NUGULO-101464 format. One record per atom (N, C-alpha, C): atom name; x, y, z; residue in three letters. Coordinates in Angstrom, 1 decimal, padded with zeros to 4 digits, m for minus. Layout:
BEGIN
PT	at	xx	yy	zz	aa
PT	CA	X	Y	Z	ALA;
...
END
This chain:
BEGIN
PT	at	xx	yy	zz	aa
PT	N	082.3	097.3	120.8	UNK;
PT	CA	082.5	097.8	119.5	UNK;
PT	C	083.8	098.5	119.4	UNK;
PT	N	084.5	098.2	118.3	UNK;
PT	CA	085.8	098.8	118.0	UNK;
PT	C	085.6	100.3	117.8	UNK;
PT	N	086.6	101.1	118.2	UNK;
PT	CA	086.6	102.5	118.1	UNK;
PT	C	087.6	102.9	116.9	UNK;
PT	N	087.0	103.4	115.8	UNK;
PT	CA	087.8	103.7	114.6	UNK;
PT	C	088.9	104.7	115.0	UNK;
PT	N	088.6	105.7	115.7	UNK;
PT	CA	089.6	106.8	116.0	UNK;
PT	C	090.8	106.3	116.9	UNK;
PT	N	090.4	105.4	117.8	UNK;
PT	CA	091.5	104.8	118.7	UNK;
PT	C	092.4	103.9	117.8	UNK;
PT	N	091.8	103.0	117.0	UNK;
PT	CA	092.5	102.1	116.1	UNK;
PT	C	093.4	102.9	115.1	UNK;
PT	N	092.8	104.0	114.5	UNK;
PT	CA	093.5	104.8	113.6	UNK;
PT	C	094.7	105.5	114.2	UNK;
PT	N	094.5	106.0	115.4	UNK;
PT	CA	095.6	106.6	116.1	UNK;
PT	C	096.7	105.6	116.4	UNK;
PT	N	096.4	104.4	116.8	UNK;
PT	CA	097.4	103.4	117.0	UNK;
PT	C	098.2	103.1	115.7	UNK;
PT	N	097.4	102.9	114.6	UNK;
PT	CA	098.1	102.7	113.3	UNK;
PT	C	099.1	103.8	112.9	UNK;
PT	N	098.6	105.0	113.1	UNK;
PT	CA	099.5	106.2	112.8	UNK;
PT	C	100.7	106.2	113.6	UNK;
PT	N	100.6	105.8	114.9	UNK;
PT	CA	101.8	105.8	115.8	UNK;
PT	C	102.8	104.8	115.3	UNK;
PT	N	102.3	103.6	114.9	UNK;
PT	CA	103.2	102.5	114.4	UNK;
PT	C	103.8	103.0	113.1	UNK;
PT	N	103.0	103.6	112.3	UNK;
PT	CA	103.6	104.2	111.0	UNK;
PT	C	104.7	105.2	111.3	UNK;
PT	N	104.4	106.1	112.2	UNK;
PT	CA	105.4	107.2	112.5	UNK;
PT	C	106.6	106.6	113.1	UNK;
PT	N	106.5	105.6	114.0	UNK;
PT	CA	107.6	105.1	114.8	UNK;
PT	C	108.5	104.1	114.0	UNK;
PT	N	107.8	103.3	113.1	UNK;
PT	CA	108.5	102.3	112.4	UNK;
PT	C	108.6	102.5	110.9	UNK;
PT	N	107.4	102.6	110.2	UNK;
PT	CA	107.4	102.7	108.8	UNK;
PT	C	108.1	103.9	108.2	UNK;
PT	N	107.9	105.1	108.8	UNK;
PT	CA	108.5	106.3	108.3	UNK;
PT	C	110.1	106.2	108.4	UNK;
PT	N	110.6	106.0	109.5	UNK;
PT	CA	112.1	106.0	109.6	UNK;
PT	C	112.8	104.8	108.8	UNK;
PT	N	112.1	103.6	108.8	UNK;
PT	CA	112.8	102.4	108.3	UNK;
PT	C	112.3	102.1	106.9	UNK;
PT	N	111.2	102.7	106.4	UNK;
PT	CA	110.8	102.4	105.0	UNK;
PT	C	110.7	103.6	104.2	UNK;
PT	N	109.8	104.6	104.5	UNK;
PT	CA	109.7	105.7	103.6	UNK;
PT	C	110.9	106.6	103.5	UNK;
PT	N	111.6	106.8	104.6	UNK;
PT	CA	112.8	107.6	104.5	UNK;
PT	C	113.9	106.9	103.7	UNK;
PT	N	113.9	105.6	103.7	UNK;
PT	CA	114.9	104.8	102.9	UNK;
PT	C	114.5	104.7	101.5	UNK;
PT	N	113.2	104.6	101.2	UNK;
PT	CA	112.8	104.4	099.8	UNK;
PT	C	112.6	105.8	099.0	UNK;
PT	N	112.2	106.8	099.7	UNK;
PT	CA	111.9	108.1	099.1	UNK;
PT	C	113.1	108.8	098.6	UNK;
PT	N	113.1	109.2	097.4	UNK;
PT	CA	114.3	109.9	096.8	UNK;
PT	C	114.4	111.3	097.5	UNK;
PT	N	115.6	111.5	098.1	UNK;
PT	CA	115.8	112.8	098.8	UNK;
PT	C	114.8	113.1	099.9	UNK;
PT	N	114.3	112.0	100.5	UNK;
PT	CA	113.3	112.2	101.6	UNK;
PT	C	112.0	112.7	101.2	UNK;
PT	N	111.6	112.6	099.9	UNK;
PT	CA	110.3	113.1	099.4	UNK;
PT	C	109.2	112.1	099.6	UNK;
PT	N	108.5	112.3	100.7	UNK;
PT	CA	107.3	111.5	101.0	UNK;
PT	C	106.3	112.4	101.7	UNK;
PT	N	105.0	112.1	101.6	UNK;
PT	CA	104.0	112.8	102.3	UNK;
PT	C	103.0	111.8	102.9	UNK;
PT	N	102.8	111.9	104.2	UNK;
PT	CA	101.7	111.1	104.8	UNK;
PT	C	100.4	111.9	104.8	UNK;
PT	N	099.4	111.2	104.4	UNK;
PT	CA	098.1	112.0	104.2	UNK;
PT	C	097.1	111.8	105.3	UNK;
PT	N	097.4	112.5	106.4	UNK;
PT	CA	096.5	112.4	107.5	UNK;
PT	C	096.0	113.7	108.1	UNK;
PT	N	096.3	114.8	107.4	UNK;
PT	CA	095.8	116.1	107.9	UNK;
PT	C	095.4	117.0	106.7	UNK;
PT	N	094.3	117.7	106.9	UNK;
PT	CA	093.9	118.6	105.9	UNK;
PT	C	092.8	118.1	104.9	UNK;
PT	N	092.1	119.0	104.3	UNK;
PT	CA	091.0	118.6	103.4	UNK;
PT	C	091.4	117.8	102.2	UNK;
PT	N	092.5	118.1	101.6	UNK;
PT	CA	093.0	117.3	100.4	UNK;
PT	C	093.4	115.9	100.9	UNK;
PT	N	094.1	115.9	102.0	UNK;
PT	CA	094.5	114.6	102.6	UNK;
PT	C	093.2	113.7	102.8	UNK;
PT	N	092.2	114.2	103.5	UNK;
PT	CA	091.0	113.5	103.7	UNK;
PT	C	090.4	113.0	102.4	UNK;
PT	N	090.3	113.9	101.4	UNK;
PT	CA	089.7	113.5	100.2	UNK;
PT	C	090.5	112.4	099.5	UNK;
PT	N	091.8	112.5	099.5	UNK;
PT	CA	092.7	111.5	098.9	UNK;
PT	C	092.5	110.1	099.6	UNK;
PT	N	092.3	110.2	100.9	UNK;
PT	CA	092.1	108.9	101.6	UNK;
PT	C	090.7	108.3	101.3	UNK;
PT	N	089.7	109.2	101.4	UNK;
PT	CA	088.3	108.7	101.2	UNK;
PT	C	088.0	108.2	099.8	UNK;
PT	N	088.5	109.0	098.8	UNK;
PT	CA	088.1	108.7	097.4	UNK;
PT	C	089.1	107.8	096.7	UNK;
PT	N	090.3	107.8	097.1	UNK;
PT	CA	091.3	107.0	096.4	UNK;
PT	C	092.0	106.0	097.3	UNK;
PT	N	091.8	106.0	098.6	UNK;
PT	CA	092.4	105.0	099.5	UNK;
PT	C	093.9	105.1	099.4	UNK;
PT	N	094.5	106.3	099.6	UNK;
PT	CA	095.9	106.5	099.5	UNK;
PT	C	096.3	107.1	100.9	UNK;
PT	N	097.3	106.5	101.6	UNK;
PT	CA	097.7	106.9	102.9	UNK;
PT	C	099.0	107.7	102.8	UNK;
PT	N	099.9	107.3	101.9	UNK;
PT	CA	101.2	107.9	101.8	UNK;
PT	C	101.6	107.9	100.3	UNK;
PT	N	102.3	109.0	099.9	UNK;
PT	CA	102.9	109.2	098.6	UNK;
PT	C	104.4	109.4	098.7	UNK;
PT	N	105.2	108.7	097.9	UNK;
PT	CA	106.6	109.0	097.9	UNK;
PT	C	107.2	109.0	096.5	UNK;
PT	N	108.3	109.7	096.4	UNK;
PT	CA	109.0	109.8	095.1	UNK;
PT	C	110.1	108.8	095.1	UNK;
PT	N	110.0	107.9	094.1	UNK;
PT	CA	111.1	106.8	093.9	UNK;
PT	C	112.3	107.4	093.3	UNK;
PT	N	113.4	106.7	093.3	UNK;
PT	CA	114.7	107.1	092.8	UNK;
PT	C	114.6	107.5	091.3	UNK;
PT	N	113.7	106.9	090.5	UNK;
PT	CA	113.5	107.2	089.1	UNK;
PT	C	112.6	108.4	088.9	UNK;
PT	N	112.1	109.0	090.0	UNK;
PT	CA	111.3	110.2	089.9	UNK;
PT	C	109.8	109.9	089.9	UNK;
PT	N	109.4	108.6	089.8	UNK;
PT	CA	108.0	108.2	089.8	UNK;
PT	C	107.4	108.5	091.1	UNK;
PT	N	106.2	109.0	091.1	UNK;
PT	CA	105.4	109.1	092.4	UNK;
PT	C	104.7	107.8	092.7	UNK;
PT	N	104.9	107.3	093.9	UNK;
PT	CA	104.3	106.0	094.3	UNK;
PT	C	103.3	106.3	095.3	UNK;
PT	N	102.1	105.7	095.2	UNK;
PT	CA	101.0	105.9	096.2	UNK;
PT	C	100.8	104.6	096.9	UNK;
PT	N	100.6	104.7	098.2	UNK;
PT	CA	100.5	103.5	099.0	UNK;
PT	C	099.3	103.5	099.9	UNK;
PT	N	098.6	102.4	100.0	UNK;
PT	CA	097.5	102.2	100.9	UNK;
PT	C	098.1	101.3	102.0	UNK;
PT	N	098.0	101.7	103.3	UNK;
PT	CA	098.6	101.0	104.4	UNK;
PT	C	097.6	100.3	105.3	UNK;
PT	N	097.9	099.1	105.7	UNK;
PT	CA	097.2	098.3	106.7	UNK;
PT	C	098.2	097.8	107.7	UNK;
PT	N	098.0	098.2	108.9	UNK;
PT	CA	098.8	097.7	110.0	UNK;
PT	C	097.9	096.9	111.0	UNK;
PT	N	098.3	095.7	111.3	UNK;
PT	CA	097.4	094.8	112.1	UNK;
PT	C	098.2	094.4	113.4	UNK;
PT	N	097.4	094.5	114.5	UNK;
PT	CA	098.0	094.2	115.8	UNK;
PT	C	098.4	092.8	115.9	UNK;
PT	N	099.4	092.5	116.8	UNK;
PT	CA	099.8	091.1	117.1	UNK;
PT	C	098.7	090.5	117.9	UNK;
PT	N	098.1	089.4	117.4	UNK;
PT	CA	097.0	088.7	118.1	UNK;
PT	C	097.4	087.6	119.0	UNK;
PT	N	098.7	087.3	119.1	UNK;
PT	CA	099.2	086.1	119.9	UNK;
PT	C	099.6	084.9	119.0	UNK;
PT	N	099.4	085.1	117.7	UNK;
PT	CA	099.8	084.0	116.7	UNK;
PT	C	100.1	084.7	115.4	UNK;
PT	N	100.8	084.0	114.5	UNK;
PT	CA	101.1	084.5	113.2	UNK;
PT	C	099.8	084.4	112.3	UNK;
PT	N	099.6	085.5	111.6	UNK;
PT	CA	098.5	085.5	110.7	UNK;
PT	C	098.7	084.6	109.4	UNK;
PT	N	097.7	084.0	108.9	UNK;
PT	CA	097.8	083.2	107.7	UNK;
PT	C	097.1	083.8	106.5	UNK;
PT	N	096.4	084.9	106.7	UNK;
PT	CA	095.6	085.5	105.7	UNK;
PT	C	095.6	087.0	105.8	UNK;
PT	N	095.4	087.7	104.6	UNK;
PT	CA	095.1	089.1	104.5	UNK;
PT	C	093.6	089.3	104.6	UNK;
PT	N	093.1	090.3	105.2	UNK;
PT	CA	091.7	090.6	105.2	UNK;
PT	C	091.5	091.7	104.2	UNK;
PT	N	090.9	091.4	103.0	UNK;
PT	CA	090.7	092.4	102.0	UNK;
PT	C	089.3	092.9	102.0	UNK;
PT	N	089.1	094.2	102.1	UNK;
PT	CA	087.8	094.8	102.3	UNK;
PT	C	087.0	094.9	101.0	UNK;
PT	N	085.9	094.3	101.0	UNK;
PT	CA	085.0	094.4	099.8	UNK;
PT	C	083.8	095.3	100.1	UNK;
PT	N	083.5	095.5	101.3	UNK;
PT	CA	082.4	096.4	101.7	UNK;
PT	C	082.8	097.3	102.9	UNK;
PT	N	083.0	098.5	102.7	UNK;
PT	CA	083.4	099.4	103.8	UNK;
PT	C	082.3	099.6	104.8	UNK;
PT	N	081.1	099.7	104.3	UNK;
PT	CA	080.0	099.9	105.2	UNK;
PT	C	078.8	099.0	104.7	UNK;
PT	N	078.2	098.3	105.7	UNK;
PT	CA	077.1	097.4	105.3	UNK;
PT	C	075.8	097.9	106.1	UNK;
PT	N	075.9	099.0	106.7	UNK;
PT	CA	074.7	099.6	107.5	UNK;
PT	C	073.7	100.0	106.5	UNK;
PT	N	072.5	099.4	106.6	UNK;
PT	CA	071.4	099.8	105.7	UNK;
PT	C	071.2	101.3	105.5	UNK;
PT	N	071.2	101.7	104.3	UNK;
PT	CA	071.1	103.2	103.9	UNK;
PT	C	072.4	103.9	103.8	UNK;
PT	N	073.5	103.2	104.3	UNK;
PT	CA	074.8	103.9	104.2	UNK;
PT	C	075.8	102.9	103.5	UNK;
PT	N	075.4	101.9	102.8	UNK;
PT	CA	076.2	100.9	102.2	UNK;
PT	C	077.3	101.6	101.3	UNK;
PT	N	078.5	101.0	101.3	UNK;
PT	CA	079.6	101.5	100.4	UNK;
PT	C	080.6	100.4	100.2	UNK;
PT	N	081.1	100.5	099.0	UNK;
PT	CA	082.1	099.5	098.5	UNK;
PT	C	083.4	099.6	099.4	UNK;
PT	N	084.2	098.6	099.4	UNK;
PT	CA	085.4	098.6	100.2	UNK;
PT	C	086.6	099.0	099.3	UNK;
PT	N	087.7	099.1	099.9	UNK;
PT	CA	088.9	099.6	099.2	UNK;
PT	C	089.4	098.6	098.1	UNK;
PT	N	089.0	097.4	098.2	UNK;
PT	CA	089.4	096.5	097.1	UNK;
PT	C	088.7	096.9	095.8	UNK;
PT	N	087.7	097.6	095.9	UNK;
PT	CA	086.9	098.1	094.7	UNK;
PT	C	087.5	099.4	094.2	UNK;
PT	N	087.7	100.4	095.0	UNK;
PT	CA	087.9	101.7	094.6	UNK;
PT	C	089.3	102.3	094.8	UNK;
PT	N	090.2	101.6	095.5	UNK;
PT	CA	091.5	102.2	095.8	UNK;
PT	C	092.3	102.4	094.5	UNK;
PT	N	092.9	103.6	094.4	UNK;
PT	CA	093.8	103.9	093.3	UNK;
PT	C	095.3	103.8	093.6	UNK;
PT	N	095.6	103.2	094.7	UNK;
PT	CA	097.0	103.1	095.2	UNK;
PT	C	097.8	102.2	094.2	UNK;
PT	N	099.1	102.5	094.1	UNK;
PT	CA	100.0	101.7	093.4	UNK;
PT	C	100.3	100.4	094.1	UNK;
PT	N	100.4	100.5	095.5	UNK;
PT	CA	100.8	099.4	096.3	UNK;
PT	C	099.9	099.4	097.6	UNK;
PT	N	099.7	098.1	098.0	UNK;
PT	CA	099.1	097.9	099.3	UNK;
PT	C	100.3	097.5	100.2	UNK;
PT	N	100.5	098.2	101.3	UNK;
PT	CA	101.6	097.8	102.3	UNK;
PT	C	100.8	097.3	103.5	UNK;
PT	N	100.8	095.9	103.5	UNK;
PT	CA	100.1	095.2	104.6	UNK;
PT	C	101.1	094.8	105.6	UNK;
PT	N	101.0	095.3	106.8	UNK;
PT	CA	102.0	095.0	107.9	UNK;
PT	C	101.4	094.3	109.1	UNK;
PT	N	102.0	093.3	109.5	UNK;
PT	CA	101.5	092.6	110.7	UNK;
PT	C	102.5	092.9	111.8	UNK;
PT	N	102.1	093.4	113.0	UNK;
PT	CA	102.9	093.6	114.1	UNK;
PT	C	103.4	092.2	114.6	UNK;
PT	N	104.7	092.1	114.9	UNK;
PT	CA	105.3	090.8	115.3	UNK;
PT	C	105.3	090.7	116.8	UNK;
PT	N	105.6	089.5	117.4	UNK;
PT	CA	105.6	089.3	118.8	UNK;
PT	C	106.6	090.3	119.5	UNK;
PT	N	107.6	090.7	118.9	UNK;
PT	CA	108.6	091.7	119.5	UNK;
PT	C	108.3	093.1	119.2	UNK;
PT	N	107.2	093.4	118.5	UNK;
PT	CA	106.8	094.8	118.2	UNK;
PT	C	107.3	095.3	116.9	UNK;
PT	N	107.9	094.5	116.1	UNK;
PT	CA	108.4	094.9	114.8	UNK;
PT	C	107.3	094.7	113.8	UNK;
PT	N	107.6	094.8	112.5	UNK;
PT	CA	106.6	094.7	111.5	UNK;
PT	C	107.0	093.7	110.4	UNK;
PT	N	106.1	092.8	110.1	UNK;
PT	CA	106.3	091.8	109.0	UNK;
PT	C	105.5	092.5	107.9	UNK;
PT	N	106.2	093.0	106.9	UNK;
PT	CA	105.6	093.9	105.8	UNK;
PT	C	105.5	093.1	104.5	UNK;
PT	N	104.4	093.3	103.8	UNK;
PT	CA	104.2	092.8	102.5	UNK;
PT	C	103.7	093.9	101.6	UNK;
PT	N	104.6	094.3	100.7	UNK;
PT	CA	104.4	095.4	099.7	UNK;
PT	C	103.8	094.7	098.5	UNK;
PT	N	102.6	094.9	098.2	UNK;
PT	CA	101.8	094.2	097.1	UNK;
PT	C	101.4	095.1	096.0	UNK;
PT	N	101.7	094.7	094.8	UNK;
PT	CA	101.3	095.5	093.6	UNK;
PT	C	099.8	095.5	093.6	UNK;
PT	N	099.2	096.7	093.9	UNK;
PT	CA	097.8	096.7	094.2	UNK;
PT	C	096.9	096.5	092.9	UNK;
PT	N	097.2	097.2	091.8	UNK;
PT	CA	096.4	096.9	090.6	UNK;
PT	C	096.4	095.4	090.2	UNK;
PT	N	097.5	094.7	090.3	UNK;
PT	CA	097.6	093.3	090.0	UNK;
PT	C	096.8	092.5	091.1	UNK;
PT	N	096.9	092.9	092.3	UNK;
PT	CA	096.1	092.2	093.4	UNK;
PT	C	094.6	092.3	093.1	UNK;
PT	N	094.2	093.5	092.8	UNK;
PT	CA	092.8	093.7	092.6	UNK;
PT	C	092.3	092.9	091.4	UNK;
PT	N	093.0	092.9	090.3	UNK;
PT	CA	092.6	092.2	089.1	UNK;
PT	C	092.5	090.7	089.4	UNK;
PT	N	093.6	090.1	090.1	UNK;
PT	CA	093.6	088.7	090.4	UNK;
PT	C	092.4	088.4	091.4	UNK;
PT	N	092.3	089.2	092.5	UNK;
PT	CA	091.3	089.0	093.5	UNK;
PT	C	089.9	088.9	093.0	UNK;
PT	N	089.5	089.8	092.1	UNK;
PT	CA	088.1	089.9	091.7	UNK;
PT	C	087.8	088.7	090.7	UNK;
PT	N	088.8	088.1	090.2	UNK;
PT	CA	088.6	086.9	089.3	UNK;
PT	C	088.4	085.6	090.2	UNK;
PT	N	088.9	085.6	091.4	UNK;
PT	CA	088.8	084.4	092.3	UNK;
PT	C	088.2	084.7	093.6	UNK;
PT	N	087.7	085.8	093.9	UNK;
PT	CA	087.3	086.2	095.3	UNK;
PT	C	086.3	085.3	095.9	UNK;
PT	N	085.4	084.7	095.1	UNK;
PT	CA	084.3	083.8	095.7	UNK;
PT	C	084.9	082.6	096.4	UNK;
PT	N	086.1	082.2	096.1	UNK;
PT	CA	086.7	081.0	096.7	UNK;
PT	C	087.2	081.2	098.1	UNK;
PT	N	087.3	082.4	098.5	UNK;
PT	CA	087.8	082.8	099.9	UNK;
PT	C	086.7	083.0	100.9	UNK;
PT	N	087.0	082.6	102.1	UNK;
PT	CA	086.0	082.8	103.2	UNK;
PT	C	085.8	084.3	103.4	UNK;
PT	N	084.6	084.6	103.9	UNK;
PT	CA	084.2	086.0	104.2	UNK;
PT	C	084.6	086.3	105.6	UNK;
PT	N	084.7	087.6	105.9	UNK;
PT	CA	084.8	088.0	107.3	UNK;
PT	C	083.8	089.2	107.5	UNK;
PT	N	083.3	089.3	108.7	UNK;
PT	CA	082.3	090.4	109.0	UNK;
PT	C	080.9	089.9	108.8	UNK;
PT	N	080.0	090.9	109.0	UNK;
PT	CA	080.3	092.2	109.4	UNK;
PT	C	081.0	092.3	110.7	UNK;
PT	N	082.0	093.2	110.7	UNK;
PT	CA	082.8	093.4	111.9	UNK;
PT	C	082.0	094.2	113.0	UNK;
PT	N	082.3	094.1	114.2	UNK;
PT	CA	081.6	094.9	115.3	UNK;
PT	C	082.1	096.3	115.4	UNK;
PT	N	082.0	097.0	114.2	UNK;
PT	CA	082.4	098.4	114.1	UNK;
PT	C	081.2	099.2	113.7	UNK;
PT	N	081.4	100.5	113.8	UNK;
PT	CA	080.3	101.4	113.4	UNK;
PT	C	079.8	101.2	112.0	UNK;
PT	N	080.7	100.9	111.0	UNK;
PT	CA	080.4	100.7	109.6	UNK;
PT	C	080.0	099.2	109.3	UNK;
PT	N	080.3	098.3	110.2	UNK;
PT	CA	080.1	096.9	110.0	UNK;
PT	C	080.7	096.4	108.7	UNK;
PT	N	082.0	096.6	108.6	UNK;
PT	CA	082.8	096.2	107.4	UNK;
PT	C	082.8	094.7	107.1	UNK;
PT	N	082.9	094.4	105.8	UNK;
PT	CA	083.0	093.0	105.4	UNK;
PT	C	084.1	092.8	104.3	UNK;
PT	N	084.5	091.6	104.2	UNK;
PT	CA	085.5	091.3	103.1	UNK;
PT	C	085.8	089.9	103.0	UNK;
PT	N	087.0	089.6	102.5	UNK;
PT	CA	087.4	088.2	102.3	UNK;
PT	C	088.7	088.0	102.9	UNK;
PT	N	088.9	086.8	103.5	UNK;
PT	CA	090.2	086.3	104.1	UNK;
PT	C	090.9	085.6	103.0	UNK;
PT	N	092.0	086.2	102.6	UNK;
PT	CA	092.8	085.6	101.5	UNK;
PT	C	094.1	085.1	102.0	UNK;
PT	N	094.4	083.8	101.9	UNK;
PT	CA	095.6	083.3	102.4	UNK;
PT	C	096.8	084.0	101.8	UNK;
PT	N	097.8	084.4	102.7	UNK;
PT	CA	099.0	085.1	102.3	UNK;
PT	C	099.7	084.3	101.2	UNK;
PT	N	099.8	083.0	101.4	UNK;
PT	CA	100.5	082.2	100.4	UNK;
PT	C	099.9	082.3	099.0	UNK;
PT	N	098.6	082.4	098.9	UNK;
PT	CA	097.9	082.6	097.6	UNK;
PT	C	098.2	083.9	097.0	UNK;
PT	N	098.3	085.0	097.8	UNK;
PT	CA	098.7	086.3	097.2	UNK;
PT	C	100.1	086.3	096.7	UNK;
PT	N	101.0	085.7	097.5	UNK;
PT	CA	102.4	085.6	097.2	UNK;
PT	C	102.6	084.8	095.9	UNK;
PT	N	101.8	083.8	095.7	UNK;
PT	CA	101.9	083.0	094.5	UNK;
PT	C	101.4	083.6	093.2	UNK;
PT	N	100.5	084.6	093.4	UNK;
PT	CA	099.8	085.1	092.2	UNK;
PT	C	100.0	086.6	091.9	UNK;
PT	N	100.6	087.3	092.9	UNK;
PT	CA	100.7	088.8	092.7	UNK;
PT	C	102.1	089.2	093.1	UNK;
PT	N	102.8	090.1	092.3	UNK;
PT	CA	104.1	090.6	092.8	UNK;
PT	C	104.0	091.2	094.2	UNK;
PT	N	104.9	090.6	095.1	UNK;
PT	CA	104.9	091.0	096.5	UNK;
PT	C	106.3	091.0	096.9	UNK;
PT	N	106.7	092.1	097.7	UNK;
PT	CA	108.0	092.2	098.3	UNK;
PT	C	107.8	092.1	099.8	UNK;
PT	N	108.5	091.2	100.5	UNK;
PT	CA	108.4	090.9	101.9	UNK;
PT	C	109.6	091.4	102.6	UNK;
PT	N	109.4	092.1	103.7	UNK;
PT	CA	110.6	092.6	104.5	UNK;
PT	C	110.1	092.8	106.0	UNK;
PT	N	111.1	092.7	106.9	UNK;
PT	CA	110.9	092.9	108.3	UNK;
PT	C	111.4	094.2	108.7	UNK;
PT	N	110.7	094.9	109.6	UNK;
PT	CA	111.2	096.1	110.2	UNK;
PT	C	111.3	095.9	111.7	UNK;
PT	N	112.3	096.4	112.3	UNK;
PT	CA	112.5	096.2	113.7	UNK;
PT	C	111.6	097.1	114.6	UNK;
PT	N	111.4	096.7	115.9	UNK;
PT	CA	110.6	097.5	116.7	UNK;
PT	C	111.1	098.9	116.8	UNK;
PT	N	110.3	099.9	117.1	UNK;
PT	CA	110.7	101.3	117.3	UNK;
PT	C	111.8	101.4	118.3	UNK;
PT	N	112.8	102.1	117.9	UNK;
PT	CA	114.0	102.4	118.8	UNK;
PT	C	115.1	101.3	118.7	UNK;
PT	N	114.9	100.2	117.9	UNK;
PT	CA	115.9	099.2	117.8	UNK;
PT	C	116.5	099.3	116.4	UNK;
PT	N	117.6	098.7	116.2	UNK;
PT	CA	118.3	098.7	114.9	UNK;
PT	C	117.5	097.9	113.9	UNK;
PT	N	117.5	098.4	112.7	UNK;
PT	CA	116.7	097.9	111.6	UNK;
PT	C	117.1	096.4	111.3	UNK;
PT	N	116.1	095.6	111.0	UNK;
PT	CA	116.2	094.2	110.7	UNK;
PT	C	116.5	094.1	109.2	UNK;
PT	N	117.5	093.3	108.8	UNK;
PT	CA	117.8	093.1	107.4	UNK;
PT	C	116.6	092.4	106.7	UNK;
PT	N	116.3	092.9	105.5	UNK;
PT	CA	115.2	092.3	104.7	UNK;
PT	C	115.7	091.1	103.9	UNK;
END
């Protein structure tokens, strides 16, 4: 069974080593960004709104981001796993982040063979609207062998790119020079 705390710690390490210096520090106006992983308000923002990081854009707008970082499995991914049910355990059922997230963007990153990140910054409200109109055509995944037995849909990356505004960029492995996007 997967250990949420171990996986979450791994994701935060990748975020801190790659996403923060190469993405958030570059995008945030005057370095104004906040990662939401400590404190009561942070926990509430994550649980209730599915927001991992907030940053201020150059125009002053506050941008909220839900982050997903996926390990290198030995092959390139062809689909995004979009969570429809966070918990399927009888008596504890809950909807997944595709239902309740209030994020402006989903930043879905795949670790690459060299330890960098293949990043897809997706307009989340438009993704959610498109997804729920077509979700039944996509294969399901889960319940996963985790404590919550999460479920969702495997949505081809190409389908998302064709239907939802998405910005794609590569970030280099931690400690290496940034890869041009």
